[in-house]
C-alpha positions in Angstrom: 212.3 61.6 209.7 214.5 60.5 207.4 214.5 60.9 203.9 213.3 58.3 201.6 216.4 56.6 199.7 215.9 55.2 196.1 217.6 51.5 195.6 218.1 50.8 192.4 218.7 46.9 191.3 220.2 46.6 188.0 219.6 43.3 186.4 217.8 40.4 187.8 220.6 37.7 188.6 220.8 35.4 191.7 222.1 37.5 194.1 219.6 40.1 193.6 216.9 37.5 194.3 218.4 37.3 197.4 218.2 41.1 197.8 214.4 41.0 197.1 213.7 38.1 199.5 215.3 39.9 202.2 213.3 43.1 201.9 210.2 41.2 201.8 211.0 39.2 205.0 212.4 42.5 206.5 210.5 45.5 204.8 212.3 49.0 205.2 209.6 52.0 204.8 212.5 54.3 204.2 214.0 52.6 201.2 212.2 52.6 197.6 213.2 49.7 195.6 213.5 49.7 191.9 214.5 46.6 189.7 215.8 47.2 186.3 215.4 44.0 184.2 215.2 43.0 180.4 212.6 40.4 181.3 210.1 39.3 184.1 211.5 36.0 184.4 215.2 35.0 184.8 216.5 31.9 184.1 218.8 30.0 186.9 222.0 29.0 185.4 222.2 25.5 187.5 218.9 24.1 185.8 220.1 25.3 182.3 221.8 22.1 181.5 218.6 19.7 182.5 216.5 22.1 180.1 219.1 21.7 177.5 218.7 17.8 177.7 215.4 18.1 177.7 214.6 17.0 181.0 212.5 20.0 182.3 210.5 22.9 180.5 212.0 26.3 180.2 209.8 27.7 182.6 211.0 25.0 185.3 214.2 26.6 185.1 213.1 30.4 185.5 212.4 32.9 188.8 209.2 34.9 188.7 211.2 38.2 188.9 207.6 40.5 188.6 206.2 38.2 191.6 209.4 38.4 193.4 209.4 42.1 193.3 205.8 42.6 194.2 206.5 40.3 197.2 209.5 42.7 198.1 207.1 45.9 197.3 209.7 46.7 194.5 208.8 48.5 191.1 210.0 46.4 188.3 210.3 48.0 185.0 211.1 45.2 182.3 213.6 47.5 180.1 217.7 46.8 180.3 219.8 49.1 181.5 221.7 51.2 178.6 224.0 53.7 180.3 225.1 55.1 183.6 226.0 58.4 185.2 227.3 57.9 188.7 227.5 61.9 189.3 223.9 62.8 188.4 223.1 59.5 190.2 220.6 58.4 186.8 220.6 55.0 185.0 219.3 55.3 181.4 217.1 52.7 180.1 216.5 51.1 176.9 213.0 52.4 176.7 214.1 55.8 177.2 213.3 56.4 181.1 216.1 57.8 183.2 216.0 56.1 186.9 217.1 58.6 189.8 219.3 56.2 192.6 221.2 56.9 195.8 222.2 53.4 196.0 222.5 51.0 193.1 223.7 47.4 192.4 224.6 45.3 189.4 223.9 42.0 188.9 223.6 41.5 185.2 225.8 38.7 184.3 228.3 38.2 181.7 228.4 38.0 178.0 231.0 36.1 175.7 233.7 37.3 173.3 232.5 35.8 170.1 234.8 34.2 167.8 236.4 36.0 164.7 235.0 35.2 161.1 236.9 37.3 159.0 237.3 34.4 156.1 233.5 34.1 155.9 232.7 38.1 156.4 235.3 38.5 153.2 233.7 36.0 151.1 230.2 35.9 151.9 230.2 32.0 152.9 228.2 30.2 155.4 230.0 28.6 158.4 228.7 26.1 160.9 225.7 27.2 163.1 227.1 29.0 166.1 225.4 28.9 169.3 226.7 31.0 172.1 226.2 30.0 175.9 226.0 33.7 177.1 224.2 35.7 177.4 221.7 33.4 179.2 219.0 35.5 179.1 218.4 35.2 175.6 219.7 31.4 175.0 216.1 30.3 174.6 215.9 32.1 171.6 219.2 30.7 170.2 218.5 27.4 171.2 214.8 27.4 169.3 216.7 28.4 166.3 219.2 25.7 166.4 216.5 23.1 167.0 214.5 24.1 164.0 217.7 24.2 161.8 218.7 20.5 163.0 215.0 19.5 161.8 216.4 20.5 158.1 219.7 18.1 157.9 219.8 15.7 155.7 218.4 12.4 156.7 220.9 9.8 157.6 223.9 12.4 157.6 227.0 12.9 160.1 227.0 15.8 162.2 230.1 17.2 164.0 229.1 18.9 166.9 232.1 21.0 168.7 232.2 22.8 171.9 234.7 25.2 172.5 235.4 25.7 176.0 236.8 23.0 178.5 235.4 24.3 181.7 232.5 22.3 183.3 229.9 24.5 181.7 231.4 23.5 178.5 231.4 19.8 179.7 228.1 19.7 180.5 226.4 21.8 178.0 228.1 19.6 175.4 226.8 16.4 176.7 222.9 17.6 177.4 223.1 19.3 173.8 224.3 15.9 172.2 221.5 14.2 174.6 218.8 16.2 173.1 220.0 16.3 169.4 220.4 12.6 169.5 216.7 12.2 170.5 215.5 15.0 168.0 217.1 13.1 165.2 218.0 9.9 166.1 218.4 9.2 162.1 221.7 11.3 162.1 225.2 9.9 163.4 226.4 12.9 166.1 230.2 13.4 166.7 231.0 15.5 169.8 234.5 17.3 170.2 235.7 19.4 173.1 238.1 21.9 172.4 240.1 23.4 175.5 243.0 25.8 175.9 244.1 23.8 178.8 246.3 21.1 178.8 243.8 19.5 181.3 240.1 19.1 181.8 238.6 20.9 184.5 242.1 22.1 186.1 240.7 23.4 189.1 239.3 20.2 189.9 240.7 17.1 191.8 242.1 14.2 189.8 239.0 11.8 190.7 236.4 14.5 189.5 238.6 15.0 186.4 238.6 11.0 185.6 234.8 10.7 186.2 234.4 13.8 183.8 236.6 12.2 181.2 234.8 9.0 181.2 231.7 10.3 181.1 232.5 12.6 177.7 234.2 9.0 176.6 230.6 7.4 177.1 228.9 10.2 175.4 231.4 9.6 172.5 233.2 12.9 172.8 236.5 13.5 171.7 238.8 15.9 173.8 241.3 18.2 171.9 243.8 19.5 174.9 246.0 22.7 174.6 243.8 23.8 171.5 242.4 27.3 171.4 239.5 27.9 169.3 239.9 31.3 167.4 237.7 31.8 164.4 234.8 30.6 162.7 235.6 29.4 158.8 234.3 27.5 156.0 233.5 24.0 157.5 234.3 24.6 161.0 236.9 26.0 163.6 240.1 27.7 163.0 242.2 27.3 165.9 245.3 29.8 167.0 247.7 27.6 165.2 245.8 28.0 162.0 244.5 24.4 162.0 240.8 23.6 161.0 238.5 21.5 163.3 235.4 20.4 161.1 232.3 21.5 162.7 228.8 21.7 161.7 227.5 23.3 164.8 229.5 25.3 167.2 228.7 25.5 170.8 231.0 28.8 172.2 231.3 28.8 175.7 234.6 30.5 176.3 235.8 34.1 176.5 233.8 35.6 179.1 233.3 39.5 179.5 231.6 42.4 180.7 228.3 43.7 179.4 229.0 45.8 176.3 227.5 48.7 177.8 229.6 49.2 180.8 232.5 50.1 178.8 230.8 53.4 178.2 230.3 54.2 182.0 232.6 55.6 184.4 232.8 52.7 186.3 236.0 51.0 187.0 236.5 47.8 184.5 239.3 45.4 184.5 240.7 44.1 180.9 237.6 41.7 180.3 234.9 44.4 181.1 234.1 43.3 184.5 233.4 46.0 187.4 236.2 45.9 189.7 234.8 45.8 193.5 236.2 45.7 197.0 235.6 42.8 199.7 232.2 44.5 200.5 231.0 44.1 196.8 231.1 48.2 196.5 232.4 49.3 193.2 236.2 50.4 193.7 236.2 54.4 194.3 232.6 54.5 194.0 230.3 54.9 197.1 226.8 53.8 197.1 227.5 51.4 194.0 227.8 47.9 194.1 228.3 44.7 191.9 227.7 41.0 192.3 228.2 37.8 190.5 229.5 37.4 186.8 229.7 40.8 186.2 231.8 41.8 189.3 235.7 41.2 189.7 237.6 41.8 192.9 240.2 44.5 193.7 243.3 43.2 195.9 245.0 44.8 199.0 247.8 43.8 200.7 246.0 41.7 203.3 243.4 40.3 200.6 243.0 36.3 199.9 244.8 35.1 197.0 241.1 34.4 195.7 241.1 38.4 194.9 242.8 39.4 191.6 244.6 42.7 190.8 242.8 45.4 189.1 244.5 44.3 185.9 243.5 40.6 185.8 239.9 39.4 185.6 238.8 37.8 188.9 240.0 34.4 189.4 236.5 33.2 190.7 234.9 31.2 188.2 231.9 32.6 186.4 229.4 30.2 187.9 226.3 31.0 189.5 227.3 29.6 192.8 229.1 32.8 193.8 226.2 35.2 193.0 224.5 32.9 195.4 226.7 33.1 197.9 227.2 36.7 197.6 223.3 37.3 197.7 222.7 37.4 201.5 226.0 39.9 202.2 225.2 41.9 199.3 221.6 42.7 200.7 222.6 43.5 203.9 225.3 45.7 202.4 222.8 47.5 200.5 220.5 48.0 203.4 223.6 49.3 205.4 224.8 51.8 202.4 220.9 53.2 202.3 221.2 54.0 206.1 224.8 55.0 206.1 225.9 52.5 208.3 229.4 50.0 208.0 229.3 47.6 205.7 230.5 43.8 206.0 233.0 42.0 203.8 232.1 38.8 201.6 234.6 36.1 202.0 234.6 33.6 199.4 234.3 29.9 200.1 237.6 28.0 199.4 235.8 25.1 198.2 232.2 25.0 196.6 230.3 21.9 195.4 229.9 21.4 191.7 227.4 19.1 190.4 228.0 18.6 186.6 225.3 16.6 184.8 226.4 14.2 182.1 223.4 14.3 179.9 222.3 10.7 180.3 220.5 11.2 183.7 223.4 10.9 185.9 225.5 13.8 187.3 229.2 14.0 188.8 229.6 15.5 192.3 233.0 17.5 192.8 234.6 19.5 195.6 238.1 19.8 195.7 239.7 16.4 195.5 236.6 14.3 196.3 234.6 13.2 193.5 231.5 10.9 193.0 228.8 10.1 190.2 225.7 8.3 189.5 222.3 8.5 188.6 221.5 9.5 192.3 223.8 12.3 192.1 221.7 13.8 189.2 218.5 13.4 191.2 220.2 15.3 194.2 221.2 17.9 191.8 217.6 18.2 190.6 216.0 18.4 193.8 218.7 21.2 195.1 218.1 23.1 191.9 214.3 23.0 192.1 214.0 23.9 195.7 216.5 26.6 195.0 213.8 27.7 192.1 210.9 27.6 194.4 212.5 29.8 197.0 211.6 32.4 194.9 208.4 31.6 193.2 205.2 31.8 194.2 203.5 30.6 196.4 206.1 32.0 198.8 206.7 30.1 202.0 207.8 33.0 204.3 
């Protein structure tokens, strides 16, 4: 009779939702699954803009990790991982527990490199309010603090809201947040600016999706500053890499994605931005039985690999977007099962193009896939249906 294998899922991201679903649908009595997460609920990144815009509740954006774990026959420990010893095959948790594993998988997302604040720290001054968009798991706390702060703003004042980061997430977040704050304090004049280090908006998108996004930003009263890199917070706003000042009362920080800090103290192979280097099978480079998926993973290159795979010295060129974790989920599930049984692994192939649906905060959305782009209220309704269906899949009552 084969010995029992311990499979530990570190983090409760989108890819691990598929792993739990796969083991729920096809149980394996020879594998004991443990899920390690900082919360029993996990936010679905695709629904976050709708929540920020006030179109849905926080709970409507979340996956019930506890129910999903129970369905898969997995043990859930709501305490985040803090250390890993691949030799001893042990994971240390914040609550003091040490968990043994035979096979383990990381799906812990990313965080952000926050702006420097040397002037403020030196002089003890108050800078603009900073809302970091990552880590996603604690965004609702930071958002609540900002909403309470906005309640205290002077009546009839003008407030400058600046978003640093010109990717799709930065655009969508700024439009959503502006919508909600304008509803919350309609007596205030809200001015929005988007600061992008790139010389073009959404450089990976086609011309039409870029034009539609620019139009949406313009309609929302947002000015775009191209070729500008926000670097530090200072009195009165954001200091650029060239030493110029951009006036700001609130700063949304949506750039500089990096790996979780605790990974730096492990023996895992990390790239320059702290992401775990994986091969095409999603197995960690040089670490059999360890896997990583989603934002926390970066791909190694090989002579025969696709251009989408990066060299170990660079971060993965795949954008840090939930769609890739979703696409990796089924392959990760198959490979974790195979690793537990010492069977061959299969490669994950990145999609050449993905459909991006960008909410514009006004009940409309933009669809972008390569050079194709279109927008409208129906696109927003379509996006909401897709997101709701995805979240319902991993929440009780389960259909299968």
